[in-house]
C-alpha positions in Angstrom: -23.9 -6.4 61.6 -24.1 -8.2 64.9 -20.8 -9.8 66.2 -21.0 -13.0 68.2 -18.0 -13.6 70.4 -17.1 -15.5 73.5 -14.2 -14.8 75.8 -13.9 -18.5 76.4 -11.9 -18.7 73.2 -8.8 -17.9 75.3 -9.2 -21.2 77.1 -7.6 -22.7 73.9 -4.0 -21.5 74.4 -1.5 -24.1 73.2 2.1 -23.9 74.1 3.6 -25.3 70.9 3.0 -27.0 67.6 5.1 -29.1 65.3 6.1 -26.9 62.3 8.9 -27.4 59.8 10.5 -30.0 62.0 10.5 -27.9 65.1 8.3 -27.3 68.1 7.4 -23.6 67.8 4.9 -21.3 69.6 1.4 -21.8 68.3 0.4 -19.5 65.4 -3.2 -20.0 66.4 -3.3 -18.0 69.6 -5.7 -15.9 71.7 -4.4 -12.6 70.4 -5.9 -13.4 67.0 -9.5 -13.0 68.3 -8.6 -10.2 70.7 -7.2 -7.9 67.9 -10.3 -8.6 65.7 -12.6 -7.8 68.5 -10.8 -4.6 69.3 -10.7 -3.4 65.7 -14.4 -4.1 65.1 -15.2 -2.1 68.3 -12.9 0.8 67.2 -14.6 1.1 63.7 -18.1 0.7 65.0 -19.0 -2.7 63.6 -21.4 -4.3 66.0 -23.2 -4.6 68.4 -21.2 -7.5 70.0 -23.1 -10.2 71.9 -22.1 -13.5 73.6 -23.4 -16.7 72.1 -26.4 -18.6 73.3 -25.9 -22.2 74.5 -27.2 -24.9 72.1 -26.1 -28.1 73.7 -24.6 -31.2 72.1 -27.4 -32.0 69.6 -26.4 -29.6 66.8 -22.8 -30.7 67.1 -23.9 -34.4 66.8 -25.8 -33.5 63.6 -22.3 -32.9 62.0 -19.8 -34.9 64.1 -19.5 -38.5 65.1 -20.7 -39.3 68.6 -17.5 -41.2 69.5 -15.4 -38.3 68.3 -17.3 -35.8 70.4 -16.9 -38.1 73.4 -13.1 -38.2 72.7 -12.9 -34.4 72.6 -14.7 -34.1 75.9 -12.4 -36.6 77.8 -9.1 -36.3 76.0 -7.4 -33.8 78.2 -8.3 -35.5 81.5 -7.0 -38.8 80.2 -3.8 -37.2 78.8 -3.2 -35.4 82.1 -3.4 -38.7 84.1 -1.1 -40.4 81.6 1.5 -37.7 80.8 1.0 -34.7 82.9 0.3 -31.0 82.3 1.6 -30.2 78.9 0.0 -30.0 75.5 -1.5 -33.2 74.1 -0.1 -33.9 70.6 -0.3 -37.1 68.6 2.6 -39.5 68.0 1.5 -41.5 65.0 -1.4 -41.9 62.5 -3.1 -44.6 60.4 -1.1 -45.1 57.1 -2.0 -46.8 53.8 -1.9 -50.6 54.3 -3.0 -50.4 58.0 -6.4 -52.0 57.2 -8.0 -52.3 60.7 -9.5 -49.1 61.9 -10.0 -50.1 65.5 -10.3 -47.3 68.1 -7.2 -47.7 70.4 -7.7 -48.0 74.2 -4.8 -45.6 75.1 -5.1 -41.8 74.9 -2.0 -41.7 72.7 -3.5 -44.1 70.2 -6.8 -42.2 70.1 -5.0 -38.9 69.5 -3.6 -40.4 66.3 -6.9 -42.0 65.4 -8.9 -38.8 65.6 -6.3 -36.3 64.2 -4.4 -35.7 61.0 -1.6 -33.4 62.1 0.7 -32.5 65.0 0.0 -28.8 64.9 -3.2 -28.8 66.9 -2.6 -29.2 70.6 -5.4 -30.3 73.0 -5.2 -28.4 76.2 -7.2 -28.1 79.4 -9.6 -25.6 77.9 -9.9 -27.0 74.3 -13.4 -28.5 74.7 -14.9 -25.4 76.3 -13.3 -23.1 73.8 -14.4 -25.2 70.8 -18.0 -25.5 72.0 -18.1 -21.7 72.6 -17.0 -21.2 69.0 -19.6 -23.6 67.8 -22.2 -21.8 69.8 -21.1 -18.5 68.3 -21.7 -19.9 64.8 -25.1 -21.3 65.8 -26.1 -18.0 67.3 -25.2 -16.4 64.0 -27.4 -18.9 62.2 -30.2 -18.0 64.6 -29.9 -14.4 63.7 -30.2 -15.1 60.0 -33.3 -17.1 60.7 -34.7 -14.1 62.7 -34.3 -12.0 59.6 -30.9 -10.4 59.9 -29.1 -9.7 56.5 -25.7 -10.7 58.0 -23.9 -11.7 61.1 -20.2 -12.4 62.1 -19.3 -15.3 64.3 -15.9 -14.4 65.7 -15.0 -18.1 66.3 -11.8 -19.3 67.9 -10.6 -22.0 67.6 -11.4 -22.1 63.9 -13.2 -25.1 62.4 -13.0 -25.8 58.6 -10.3 -28.5 58.8 -12.4 -30.5 61.3 -14.1 -33.5 59.7 -16.9 -35.7 60.9 -14.6 -37.7 63.2 -11.2 -35.9 63.1 -9.4 -32.7 64.1 -6.4 -30.9 62.8 -5.3 -27.6 61.2 -6.1 -25.9 64.6 -9.7 -27.0 64.3 -11.8 -29.3 66.5 -15.5 -28.6 65.7 -16.5 -27.5 62.2 -18.2 -24.2 63.1 -19.3 -23.4 59.5 -20.7 -26.9 58.9 -22.5 -26.9 62.2 -24.1 -23.5 61.3 -25.0 -24.7 57.8 -26.6 -27.8 59.2 -28.6 -25.7 61.7 -29.9 -23.6 58.9 -31.0 -26.7 57.0 -32.6 -28.2 60.1 -34.6 -25.0 60.7 -36.1 -24.4 57.3 -33.5 -23.5 54.7 -34.0 -25.8 51.7 -30.4 -25.2 50.4 -27.4 -23.6 52.0 -24.1 -22.7 50.3 -20.7 -22.7 52.2 -18.1 -20.5 50.6 -14.6 -21.0 52.0 -12.2 -18.1 51.3 -9.4 -19.3 53.7 -6.0 -19.7 52.2 -6.1 -23.4 53.1 -8.6 -25.9 51.8 -11.6 -26.6 54.1 -11.1 -30.3 53.9 -13.3 -31.0 56.9 -16.3 -29.1 55.4 -15.9 -30.9 52.1 -15.8 -34.3 53.8 -18.9 -33.5 55.9 -21.1 -32.5 52.9 -19.4 -34.7 50.2 -22.5 -36.8 49.6 -25.0 -34.0 50.2 -26.8 -32.2 47.4 -28.6 -29.7 49.7 -25.4 -28.0 50.8 -23.1 -26.6 48.2 -19.4 -26.3 49.2 -17.2 -23.9 47.2 -13.6 -23.3 48.1 -10.9 -20.9 46.9 -7.5 -21.9 48.3 -3.8 -22.6 47.7 -3.3 -25.6 45.4 -2.9 -28.7 47.6 -0.2 -30.0 45.3 2.0 -27.5 47.1 0.1 -26.6 50.3 -1.5 -27.9 53.5 -3.6 -29.9 53.9 -2.2 -31.5 50.7 -4.6 -34.4 50.4 -7.8 -32.5 49.7 -9.0 -29.7 47.5 -8.0 -30.6 44.0 -10.3 -29.4 41.1 -11.5 -32.9 40.3 -13.0 -33.3 43.7 -16.7 -32.5 43.0 -18.7 -34.7 45.4 -20.3 -38.1 45.2 -23.6 -39.8 45.3 -26.4 -37.3 46.0 -23.6 -34.7 46.3 -22.1 -35.2 42.9 -21.5 -31.7 41.5 -22.2 -30.0 44.8 -18.5 -29.4 45.6 -16.5 -26.8 43.6 -12.8 -26.5 44.3 -10.8 -23.6 42.9 -7.2 -24.2 43.7 -4.8 -21.3 43.1 -1.0 -21.1 42.8 1.4 -19.6 45.2 1.7 -15.9 44.6 -1.9 -15.3 43.7 -2.8 -11.6 43.9 -6.2 -9.9 43.9 -6.6 -9.8 40.1 -6.4 -13.6 39.9 -8.3 -14.1 43.1 -11.2 -11.9 42.0 -11.5 -14.0 38.8 -11.9 -17.2 40.9 -14.3 -15.4 43.3 -16.5 -14.5 40.3 -16.6 -18.2 39.3 -17.6 -19.1 42.8 -20.3 -16.4 42.8 -21.8 -17.7 39.6 -21.9 -21.3 40.9 -23.6 -20.1 44.1 -26.1 -18.1 42.1 -27.0 -21.1 40.0 -27.5 -23.2 43.2 -29.9 -20.5 44.5 -29.4 -21.1 48.2 -31.5 -19.7 51.0 -28.4 -18.6 53.0 -24.7 -18.3 52.6 -22.1 -19.3 55.2 -18.7 -17.8 54.5 -15.6 -19.5 56.1 -13.7 -16.3 56.5 -9.9 -16.8 56.6 -7.7 -13.7 56.3 -4.6 -15.7 55.7 -4.7 -14.9 52.0 -3.0 -11.7 53.1 0.5 -11.1 51.6 2.0 -10.6 55.1 0.7 -13.9 56.6 3.6 -15.9 58.0 2.3 -19.4 56.9 0.7 -18.5 53.6 1.9 -17.5 50.1 -0.9 -15.4 48.5 -0.4 -11.7 48.0 -3.7 -9.9 48.8 -3.4 -6.5 50.3 -5.4 -5.0 53.1 -7.5 -2.9 50.6 -8.3 -6.1 48.7 -10.4 -7.3 51.6 -12.7 -4.4 51.1 -13.3 -5.6 47.5 -13.8 -9.1 48.8 -16.5 -7.9 51.2 -18.3 -6.0 48.4 -18.1 -9.1 46.1 -19.7 -11.2 48.8 -22.5 -8.6 49.3 -23.2 -8.7 45.6 -24.4 -12.3 46.0 -27.4 -10.8 47.7 -27.9 -13.6 50.2 -28.4 -13.7 54.0 -24.8 -14.2 55.0 -23.1 -15.6 58.1 -19.4 -15.0 58.3 -17.6 -17.6 60.4 -14.0 -16.8 61.4 -11.3 -19.3 60.3 -7.6 -18.6 59.8 -5.3 -15.6 59.6 -2.0 -15.4 61.4 -0.5 -12.0 60.6 -1.8 -10.9 63.9 -0.9 -7.2 63.8 -2.9 -6.7 60.5 -5.6 -9.3 61.2 -8.1 -6.9 62.7 -7.8 -4.5 59.8 -8.2 -7.2 57.2 -11.2 -8.8 58.8 -12.8 -5.4 59.5 -12.3 -4.5 55.8 -14.2 -7.6 54.7 -17.1 -6.7 57.0 -17.2 -3.0 56.2 -16.8 -3.8 52.5 -19.9 -6.0 52.8 -21.9 -3.5 54.7 -21.0 -0.6 52.4 -21.9 -2.4 49.2 
């Protein structure tokens, strides 16, 4: 399995995020990708290549033009206004604020285009985010060239980024960009399976009214867990996308036995959809030792997950999302990939 990875990921290195009422060191940090890279090299998963450039056009197929322009200029504007520390938003649109007018000030636009205060924009955010998107796009290219699978070691992650907003450590929706690229280059139908602990609200929003891209997500029940306002079982799509979204929310404490049952439901739905390719938003924060998650999967369970994904028998692109138990992250991600390849 080819691994696509850019060292430019480390340009996104935030100093702090707002968590539980405190400014704390960022959970989403460069060491996450480094330890995965090193583990995959140690166990012989590879080869590892750098992503090809793809320009802005495939990003604009998924994201709003004004939003992309904001991401490109936000740091420079923040630096002039506030100085050299992380750009975090101050306030957001609330129910009853009826006029969605893009503010002139950088502070206002941070709130306009974001949904949390845990996702700092830094000097290197745009370059790191576009490198991650290029990794996913290069993985999609490999599937079109005939590869059975590829792993885009994306950082920053992407599945919380919507058409015109960022949050949850995500700026560009790498999985959605890859799925759209596959559609634009010949795939009649694409499925996106999100196995991150947190709901992929951005991916759902992007494909909500699309019937050609199936979105299936296994995640912690949003009645209890971030992002709270997306991912309930009754969210199934609208318009042409009615029925093309399947959410499988699971309770805190979910172990492999319960998770495997939900994964089997997801596999059946994907099989019925009969896609030409599968994009897996691979979060390893379902691990029992993850510091910001409450599932109970063990490292060996990720081998079983990989085998279950392989059993779907589809060209498969893995796109890295979350996972914050850094010391164990390489083992867990490596187990998914080796479980897939060994099936």
